[in-house]
Backbone bond lengths (Angstrom), bond angles and torsions (degrees), N, CA, C in turn:
res aa  C-N    CA-C-N  psi(-1)  N-CA   C-N-CA  omega(-1)  CA-C   N-CA-C  phi
1 M - - - 1.464 - - 1.524 109.75 -
2 K 1.321 116.49 143.71 1.451 121.86 176.01 1.523 109.24 -106.63
3 I 1.332 115.90 135.49 1.454 122.50 -179.61 1.528 109.41 -124.62
4 S 1.312 116.18 134.50 1.477 121.70 177.15 1.520 109.05 -105.98
5 V 1.314 115.11 125.76 1.473 121.16 173.29 1.531 106.57 -103.81
6 V 1.317 116.66 119.88 1.468 121.11 -171.00 1.518 110.43 -127.65
7 F 1.326 115.77 140.51 1.470 117.88 170.65 1.530 110.31 -155.07
8 P 1.366 115.15 143.24 1.459 120.35 175.64 1.528 109.75 -80.81
9 A 1.316 116.08 156.96 1.449 120.59 179.39 1.520 111.05 -146.65
10 F 1.328 115.47 130.41 1.468 120.63 174.51 1.531 107.54 -133.97
11 N 1.340 115.39 110.46 1.467 121.89 179.25 1.537 111.64 49.32
12 E 1.339 115.03 58.87 1.453 120.51 -177.03 1.523 113.19 -111.11
13 E 1.323 118.14 29.74 1.461 119.84 -177.93 1.518 113.66 -59.00
14 K 1.327 117.30 -23.69 1.456 120.76 -179.01 1.531 111.62 -74.04
15 Y 1.339 117.26 -29.68 1.462 120.32 -170.83 1.535 115.08 -117.90
16 I 1.323 118.51 -26.04 1.459 120.46 -167.11 1.528 113.56 -62.79
17 R 1.318 117.94 -30.58 1.472 119.59 178.99 1.532 110.65 -61.52
18 K 1.320 117.14 -46.23 1.477 121.75 179.44 1.519 110.75 -63.59
19 T 1.334 116.19 -38.42 1.452 120.65 178.67 1.538 109.70 -61.72
20 L 1.294 117.22 -49.55 1.459 121.21 -179.22 1.520 112.26 -66.09
21 E 1.318 116.89 -33.90 1.465 119.47 176.79 1.519 110.50 -65.13
22 S 1.335 116.93 -39.91 1.464 119.70 178.91 1.525 110.77 -67.03
23 I 1.329 117.21 -34.33 1.468 121.58 177.26 1.532 109.88 -67.79
24 Q 1.322 116.50 -38.91 1.474 120.51 178.51 1.527 112.20 -60.00
25 Q 1.325 116.45 -28.64 1.472 120.92 -174.68 1.550 112.14 -91.42
26 L 1.323 118.02 5.65 1.449 120.81 -179.30 1.521 112.53 -65.13
27 E 1.327 115.84 143.43 1.442 121.14 170.64 1.546 106.84 -76.31
28 T 1.329 116.01 126.88 1.464 119.13 -172.07 1.521 115.09 -125.04
29 K 1.335 117.66 5.29 1.470 121.72 -178.02 1.520 109.35 47.21
30 D 1.326 118.45 -130.18 1.450 119.91 179.48 1.542 111.19 -107.93
31 W 1.319 115.98 21.42 1.469 120.57 -178.57 1.530 110.86 -76.85
32 Q 1.292 115.69 152.88 1.459 122.38 170.41 1.537 107.05 -89.06
33 I 1.298 115.61 128.09 1.476 120.04 -177.80 1.519 109.83 -117.12
34 E 1.321 116.06 129.44 1.457 120.56 170.04 1.536 107.93 -118.43
35 V 1.313 115.47 141.45 1.464 120.27 179.87 1.529 107.71 -116.47
36 I 1.330 115.64 127.79 1.456 121.71 -177.57 1.524 110.19 -122.69
37 V 1.313 115.87 123.54 1.468 121.92 175.68 1.529 107.45 -105.72
38 V 1.302 115.29 124.43 1.481 120.93 179.47 1.524 107.76 -98.25
39 N 1.318 116.36 102.81 1.451 120.50 179.66 1.536 108.58 -72.30
40 N 1.307 115.19 121.01 1.458 120.98 -174.21 1.539 111.82 -108.01
41 G 1.351 114.75 45.70 1.459 119.39 176.70 1.516 114.23 93.82
42 S 1.312 117.53 26.26 1.467 120.07 -178.35 1.533 112.60 -65.29
43 T 1.337 114.46 143.59 1.471 119.55 178.11 1.534 111.14 -120.08
44 D 1.320 116.57 5.88 1.470 121.91 179.50 1.523 109.34 -105.88
45 K 1.319 119.05 -150.23 1.452 123.17 -176.57 1.531 113.26 -92.77
46 T 1.330 118.42 16.11 1.452 121.25 -178.07 1.522 112.42 -55.03
47 V 1.308 117.32 -51.22 1.467 121.36 -176.21 1.537 110.00 -66.78
48 E 1.298 117.39 -40.83 1.476 121.54 178.94 1.524 110.64 -59.14
49 I 1.335 116.46 -45.84 1.460 121.12 -179.68 1.534 110.36 -64.62
50 A 1.322 116.18 -45.84 1.452 120.76 -179.03 1.536 111.17 -59.51
51 K 1.308 117.05 -44.09 1.461 120.49 -178.87 1.522 111.42 -66.72
52 S 1.346 117.54 -28.60 1.472 120.22 179.90 1.533 110.60 -67.05
53 F 1.338 118.26 -15.88 1.456 122.78 177.24 1.519 112.25 -92.60
54 G 1.335 115.89 -2.99 1.454 119.74 178.28 1.517 114.40 75.97
55 V 1.324 117.69 19.62 1.467 120.33 179.91 1.536 109.16 -90.09
56 K 1.314 114.46 166.05 1.451 119.42 178.03 1.535 110.03 -81.71
57 V 1.308 117.14 129.19 1.466 121.84 177.54 1.508 108.94 -115.07
58 I 1.328 117.04 126.26 1.447 121.04 173.60 1.518 108.10 -118.77
59 H 1.314 116.50 161.08 1.456 119.89 -175.37 1.522 110.85 -118.99
60 A 1.334 115.62 121.46 1.434 121.24 177.87 1.530 108.58 -74.70
61 S 1.300 117.70 137.46 1.466 121.57 -175.06 1.524 112.73 -76.27
62 R 1.316 116.82 -15.47 1.466 120.48 176.08 1.517 109.68 -151.49
63 K 1.329 115.47 158.51 1.458 120.21 -179.03 1.530 110.65 -74.28
64 G 1.299 114.20 156.50 1.464 120.35 179.43 1.520 110.39 140.01
65 I 1.300 118.54 124.92 1.460 121.27 -174.93 1.530 112.18 -65.08
66 G 1.335 117.30 -42.13 1.452 120.47 178.52 1.516 111.19 -63.80
67 F 1.319 115.86 -42.65 1.466 121.24 179.45 1.532 110.81 -63.81
68 A 1.355 116.02 -43.84 1.465 119.82 -179.50 1.522 112.16 -64.12
69 R 1.335 116.11 -44.95 1.469 118.31 179.21 1.535 111.39 -63.40
70 Q 1.314 117.00 -37.34 1.461 120.45 178.62 1.529 111.86 -64.65
71 Q 1.325 117.31 -39.97 1.450 120.50 178.53 1.520 111.27 -62.83
72 G 1.331 116.00 -38.57 1.439 120.87 177.05 1.537 111.75 -65.25
73 L 1.323 115.22 -42.28 1.452 120.24 178.19 1.525 111.83 -61.92
74 L 1.328 115.89 -42.23 1.473 120.97 -176.57 1.528 112.80 -63.68
75 V 1.325 116.96 -34.50 1.468 119.47 -178.50 1.527 113.57 -92.05
76 A 1.310 116.17 -13.81 1.478 120.32 -178.51 1.527 110.07 -61.69
77 K 1.305 116.59 142.50 1.467 122.74 -179.81 1.526 112.06 -107.20
78 G 1.334 117.79 -8.84 1.456 120.68 -176.96 1.506 114.50 -71.70
79 E 1.309 115.98 149.28 1.467 120.33 172.39 1.530 109.38 -66.60
80 I 1.330 115.22 -35.77 1.450 122.11 175.10 1.511 108.03 -112.74
81 V 1.324 117.19 135.87 1.456 122.88 175.53 1.508 108.49 -115.48
82 V 1.342 115.13 129.65 1.456 121.68 -179.63 1.509 108.59 -118.56
83 F 1.320 116.49 128.94 1.462 121.01 -175.85 1.536 111.01 -110.29
84 T 1.314 114.87 144.06 1.448 122.05 170.87 1.523 108.13 -144.37
85 N 1.330 117.71 -166.65 1.469 121.68 177.34 1.509 109.77 -121.53
86 A 1.329 116.62 167.52 1.454 121.20 -174.27 1.529 114.18 -82.77
87 D 1.351 117.16 1.51 1.464 121.02 176.44 1.509 111.04 -120.17
88 T 1.341 115.84 33.46 1.457 121.52 -167.51 1.537 111.63 -126.40
89 L 1.347 113.42 144.21 1.456 121.01 175.57 1.519 108.37 -109.33
90 V 1.313 116.88 127.16 1.468 120.68 -178.49 1.533 110.09 -108.74
91 P 1.341 117.99 145.75 1.473 121.03 -179.78 1.526 111.04 -75.07
92 K 1.320 116.58 159.05 1.463 122.02 -176.27 1.536 112.93 -59.69
93 D 1.345 116.50 -33.53 1.468 120.05 -177.23 1.527 112.40 -94.21
94 W 1.291 116.66 16.86 1.483 122.79 -177.12 1.512 111.80 -54.18
95 L 1.332 116.17 -54.67 1.469 119.60 -178.74 1.526 111.73 -67.82
96 I 1.295 117.01 -39.00 1.447 121.08 -179.72 1.528 111.45 -54.80
97 K 1.335 116.10 -46.87 1.470 120.75 -176.74 1.524 112.02 -72.52
98 H 1.315 117.10 -37.91 1.462 118.57 178.98 1.540 110.65 -68.32
99 V 1.307 116.70 -42.41 1.473 119.64 179.67 1.521 110.26 -64.29
100 A 1.332 116.76 -39.34 1.467 120.92 179.47 1.520 110.10 -59.95
101 A 1.335 116.44 -39.07 1.470 120.66 179.17 1.525 111.06 -70.60
102 L 1.329 115.93 -44.50 1.468 120.48 -175.81 1.527 113.74 -69.43
103 T 1.303 116.83 -21.95 1.469 118.93 -179.70 1.538 111.73 -90.25
104 Q 1.326 116.90 6.05 1.466 120.25 171.50 1.542 108.35 -78.32
105 P 1.328 117.43 150.89 1.463 120.70 -176.40 1.546 113.87 -54.52
106 G 1.304 116.14 126.37 1.460 121.16 172.33 1.519 116.06 81.90
107 V 1.339 118.36 -3.68 1.473 120.71 -177.14 1.539 109.86 -81.34
108 V 1.334 115.48 129.57 1.467 120.71 -179.19 1.517 112.25 -112.19
109 L 1.330 117.24 -23.32 1.466 120.70 -177.59 1.514 109.68 -151.65
110 S 1.328 115.67 143.68 1.479 121.64 175.43 1.506 108.30 -130.80
111 F 1.318 116.47 146.23 1.461 119.31 176.10 1.515 109.28 -141.59
112 G 1.318 115.67 148.63 1.454 120.97 -178.61 1.523 112.44 -115.82
113 G 1.296 114.58 -171.54 1.470 119.79 -178.41 1.512 112.89 -93.16
114 Y 1.300 116.50 171.84 1.444 119.90 176.58 1.532 110.45 -145.89
115 R 1.314 114.11 152.67 1.467 122.20 176.76 1.536 106.61 -136.05
116 Y 1.339 114.12 165.87 1.468 119.39 175.55 1.528 109.20 -100.84
117 F 1.320 117.58 137.42 1.452 120.12 177.29 1.515 113.25 -90.71
118 D 1.326 116.61 -6.69 1.470 119.98 174.57 1.527 107.05 -151.54
119 G 1.340 116.65 -175.09 1.451 119.58 -179.06 1.521 111.20 120.29
120 S 1.315 115.35 179.91 1.454 120.30 -176.44 1.540 110.82 -137.22
121 F 1.309 116.02 171.17 1.456 122.69 178.60 1.531 109.61 -66.28
122 P 1.348 117.77 141.41 1.469 128.68 4.12 1.540 114.18 -93.95
123 V 1.330 116.75 -11.89 1.464 119.41 -172.32 1.532 112.09 -62.25
124 Y 1.335 116.71 -48.33 1.470 120.54 -179.72 1.534 111.58 -55.62
125 H 1.310 116.62 -46.15 1.476 121.58 -176.72 1.531 111.92 -72.80
126 C 1.312 116.22 -41.91 1.473 118.95 179.10 1.518 112.15 -63.35
127 F 1.341 116.34 -43.53 1.452 118.75 -175.67 1.531 113.21 -81.84
128 N 1.319 117.21 -20.82 1.466 118.90 178.41 1.525 112.96 -89.97
129 Y 1.330 117.70 -23.37 1.469 119.99 -174.53 1.528 114.05 -121.33
130 I 1.319 117.40 -33.87 1.478 120.59 -177.14 1.541 111.33 -95.31
131 Q 1.304 115.86 -44.07 1.472 121.24 -178.17 1.520 113.43 -53.70
132 P 1.368 119.10 -45.16 1.477 118.08 -179.63 1.518 113.67 -58.86
133 I 1.330 116.38 -36.43 1.460 121.43 179.64 1.538 110.55 -66.74
134 I 1.316 115.49 -43.77 1.466 120.21 179.92 1.517 111.78 -63.30
135 V 1.353 116.18 -44.81 1.482 120.38 178.87 1.530 110.24 -60.94
136 Y 1.320 115.83 -43.04 1.484 120.15 -178.18 1.532 110.62 -64.75
137 I 1.303 117.34 -45.83 1.473 121.86 179.45 1.530 110.46 -64.06
138 A 1.339 116.19 -42.95 1.465 119.96 179.89 1.528 110.48 -60.07
139 Y 1.312 116.61 -40.58 1.479 120.39 -178.40 1.522 111.88 -73.97
140 K 1.340 116.09 -48.56 1.463 120.46 -173.44 1.538 112.67 -74.71
141 L 1.316 117.61 -41.23 1.456 119.89 -174.41 1.535 114.22 -97.04
142 L 1.333 115.61 -31.84 1.474 118.31 -175.99 1.523 113.18 -109.18
143 G 1.307 116.35 -8.42 1.471 119.44 -179.01 1.513 113.39 69.01
144 I 1.334 116.29 25.26 1.465 120.99 -179.69 1.523 110.70 -98.10
145 P 1.352 118.84 115.36 1.451 121.20 179.15 1.530 111.77 -85.80
146 A 1.317 116.28 85.99 1.455 120.51 -179.20 1.555 108.18 -79.85
147 A 1.302 114.71 68.40 1.478 121.13 -174.97 1.529 110.66 -73.57
148 S 1.329 113.10 147.76 1.458 119.02 178.05 1.535 109.34 -111.11
149 G 1.322 116.12 133.34 1.467 121.72 -175.91 1.523 115.01 -63.14
150 E 1.337 117.21 -17.85 1.458 117.87 179.17 1.530 112.73 -85.16
151 N 1.326 116.36 0.65 1.466 119.30 -178.62 1.521 110.59 -154.98
152 M 1.313 116.73 68.62 1.444 121.10 -179.39 1.531 111.65 -145.93
153 A 1.315 116.92 149.80 1.462 121.41 179.62 1.524 109.01 -143.12
154 F 1.332 115.45 152.14 1.457 118.51 -178.56 1.536 110.28 -162.53
155 W 1.335 114.67 163.66 1.438 120.50 174.61 1.523 108.73 -74.45
156 R 1.306 116.29 125.43 1.465 121.35 -175.30 1.514 112.05 -59.63
157 N 1.312 117.87 -44.84 1.471 119.97 -176.90 1.513 112.02 -65.24
158 K 1.318 117.26 -33.09 1.461 121.00 178.55 1.526 110.24 -68.69
159 A 1.343 115.93 -41.93 1.477 120.00 179.88 1.526 110.44 -66.03
160 L 1.312 116.51 -43.69 1.458 119.30 -179.78 1.543 111.62 -64.71
161 A 1.321 115.80 -30.70 1.461 120.20 -179.42 1.516 111.84 -64.02
162 I 1.321 117.72 -25.89 1.481 120.90 178.53 1.525 111.36 -104.36
163 G 1.334 117.52 8.03 1.464 121.29 177.09 1.500 114.96 97.68
164 G 1.347 117.69 -1.45 1.457 119.72 178.84 1.528 111.94 70.54
165 F 1.336 115.61 -152.70 1.466 120.78 179.91 1.519 109.83 -72.41
166 D 1.318 116.67 146.55 1.440 122.19 174.35 1.535 107.98 -73.36
167 E 1.313 117.36 115.24 1.467 121.91 -175.98 1.533 112.49 -69.59
168 N 1.290 117.12 -18.13 1.461 119.73 -174.08 1.526 115.39 -101.82
169 I 1.336 116.54 -12.82 1.467 118.57 -179.65 1.536 107.31 -76.11
170 L 1.329 117.85 135.10 1.458 121.56 -172.58 1.526 113.76 -87.69
171 V 1.326 116.68 -25.14 1.469 123.19 173.30 1.515 107.27 -146.69
172 M 1.343 116.39 170.26 1.465 122.49 179.35 1.532 113.14 66.55
173 E 1.336 115.84 18.12 1.450 118.84 179.27 1.537 112.48 -64.79
174 D 1.352 115.24 -26.82 1.449 121.04 179.32 1.541 112.77 -73.13
175 S 1.336 114.59 -52.79 1.468 118.60 176.55 1.524 111.25 -63.19
176 D 1.312 116.58 -35.76 1.462 120.53 179.37 1.525 110.43 -61.10
177 L 1.330 117.32 -42.98 1.465 119.91 177.10 1.510 110.62 -63.22
178 A 1.332 116.95 -42.43 1.470 120.07 -178.95 1.537 111.02 -63.92
179 V 1.324 117.13 -39.85 1.462 120.66 179.18 1.525 110.00 -62.60
180 R 1.342 117.24 -44.97 1.458 120.28 -178.79 1.523 112.22 -70.52
181 M 1.321 115.99 -32.79 1.462 119.98 176.90 1.539 111.00 -68.38
182 S 1.328 116.20 -31.66 1.475 119.44 -179.04 1.518 111.91 -66.51
183 R 1.314 117.54 -12.92 1.458 121.32 179.64 1.539 111.20 -83.37
184 I 1.342 116.39 -14.41 1.478 118.94 -179.18 1.523 112.44 -117.49
185 G 1.317 117.29 -0.89 1.457 119.59 179.93 1.517 110.65 -179.52
186 K 1.338 115.50 -169.73 1.465 120.46 -178.00 1.524 111.17 -86.60
187 V 1.329 115.05 135.68 1.446 121.57 173.70 1.539 106.05 -113.34
188 V 1.310 117.20 124.45 1.460 120.47 -175.85 1.514 111.81 -114.97
189 Y 1.322 115.54 140.94 1.459 122.82 178.29 1.517 108.31 -100.77
190 L 1.335 116.75 129.63 1.448 123.71 179.91 1.519 109.56 -115.87
191 P 1.315 117.55 82.42 1.476 120.16 -174.37 1.514 115.11 -63.22
192 S 1.337 116.80 -21.95 1.468 119.75 -179.35 1.533 112.49 -84.66
193 V 1.333 116.47 -9.79 1.479 121.34 178.26 1.520 106.22 -89.10
194 L 1.321 116.31 96.26 1.469 120.22 -172.81 1.521 111.95 -109.41
195 I 1.311 115.05 140.95 1.460 122.10 170.26 1.548 106.44 -120.08
196 Y 1.328 115.40 162.53 1.463 120.23 -178.92 1.521 109.00 -124.78
197 S 1.325 115.09 126.67 1.475 120.51 -177.02 1.521 110.42 -120.78
198 S 1.304 115.38 167.32 1.459 121.55 176.96 1.527 111.21 -66.63
199 G 1.320 115.34 137.20 1.479 120.13 176.80 1.522 111.30 -99.35
200 R 1.351 116.85 31.84 1.440 119.70 -175.97 1.541 113.92 -61.16
201 R 1.330 115.82 -20.79 1.454 117.42 178.84 1.533 112.53 -70.74
202 S 1.311 115.66 -1.52 1.449 120.81 171.65 1.523 110.40 -57.20
203 Q 1.328 114.92 -25.08 1.472 120.14 -178.62 1.546 110.42 -58.77
204 E 1.332 115.99 -24.79 1.460 118.84 -178.68 1.530 112.03 -84.84
205 G 1.344 116.81 -9.51 1.441 121.35 177.22 1.529 114.50 61.97
206 W 1.313 115.76 -143.19 1.478 119.91 -177.96 1.521 112.37 -60.15
207 A 1.323 116.89 -26.55 1.463 120.77 -178.17 1.522 110.25 -59.85
208 Y 1.334 117.35 -36.93 1.450 120.78 179.83 1.535 111.06 -67.45
209 F 1.317 115.18 -45.92 1.465 120.19 178.70 1.520 110.42 -58.56
210 L 1.322 117.49 -46.10 1.468 122.34 -179.96 1.519 111.11 -66.60
211 R 1.326 116.07 -34.49 1.461 120.03 178.85 1.541 110.85 -63.69
212 I 1.321 116.17 -41.42 1.471 120.80 178.81 1.507 110.62 -62.91
213 I 1.323 117.28 -46.13 1.469 121.72 178.69 1.527 110.51 -58.41
214 K 1.320 116.25 -41.54 1.469 121.73 179.26 1.518 109.80 -62.52
215 Y 1.352 117.58 -45.48 1.451 121.70 -179.38 1.541 110.50 -61.31
216 L 1.327 115.77 -45.21 1.460 119.72 -177.77 1.528 111.91 -62.04
217 I 1.311 115.29 -43.80 1.479 119.98 -180.00 1.526 110.13 -66.12
218 N 1.324 116.72 -46.62 1.466 120.11 -178.85 1.526 112.93 -63.19
219 Y 1.334 115.38 -40.29 1.480 117.27 -177.06 1.518 112.56 -79.40
220 F 1.333 116.68 -52.73 1.470 119.08 -172.20 1.542 114.38 -80.64
221 F 1.306 117.10 -28.70 1.460 118.82 -174.86 1.527 113.63 -110.01
222 L 1.339 116.97 -35.36 1.453 119.99 177.67 1.522 112.79 -95.84
223 R 1.339 116.12 -4.43 1.470 122.92 177.28 1.532 112.52 58.86
224 S 1.292 117.52 31.94 1.453 121.75 -179.80 1.533 110.64 -92.56
225 R 1.329 116.24 139.32 1.458 120.24 177.30 1.541 109.84 -112.27
226 K 1.305 116.28 2.97 1.461 120.57 178.40 1.526 109.26 -92.54
227 L 1.324 114.59 85.45 1.460 121.96 -174.74 1.531 109.28 -116.81
228 E 1.321 116.23 141.14 1.464 120.40 -178.19 1.511 110.85 -73.60
229 R 1.332 115.96 145.46 1.454 120.51 177.47 1.529 111.41 -71.27
230 F 1.309 116.28 146.45 1.471 120.76 174.92 1.521 110.17 -63.80
231 P 1.350 117.45 140.19 1.447 119.21 172.23 1.525 109.18 -68.51
232 D 1.333 117.45 150.90 1.466 121.56 -178.97 1.538 110.20 -79.45
233 F 1.333 115.30 137.62 1.460 120.92 172.96 1.506 106.83 -130.25
234 R 1.357 115.35 107.19 1.466 119.51 179.71 1.532 109.61 -129.97
């Protein structure tokens, strides 16, 4: 089996090396693994660092997280595509657990949990201690797959059959894909499959926490796709 590990990157020279090192250490059985970095307009050393690891680098023609993820999906050759972010550390058994879930009958997408490895109050504490509870309740009681793009995997052909990621949505492109995939098969939440990402958005303080709540309400309950893009923090 061939598996594609894909992630977008915009000015991630501070983190991308550690991300790629963690990907290099993945347990891969006898699978073929390709790693694709989608350069989303970087002006720093992101591309140079990525190429030094021998991975495939493609260039998105315009900025936008949904657009970048879709470009990665379109060029991926794997039967299974696994997404993460350029500021993220993945565990060695990351692929093992996602593939185990996806090879269960009827499963089309799996997603895991995430934590921040740095950051400050209130964002660090809210997302490390409160967010996991909310995601679990949303999935178990409400059937809402609040999937995170830094820790999700799916069958490529199934995703392409529904159009893949929405290129025009500015945020929530990950949960949006999971919601649409749930209409054609099973979407499973793997809370024990954890990745760790940068908590740099702590710089926004309470505004970031409130922004997330606003996005969740607008998308899941008001059915709005007109969501503001996250401000950049580099």
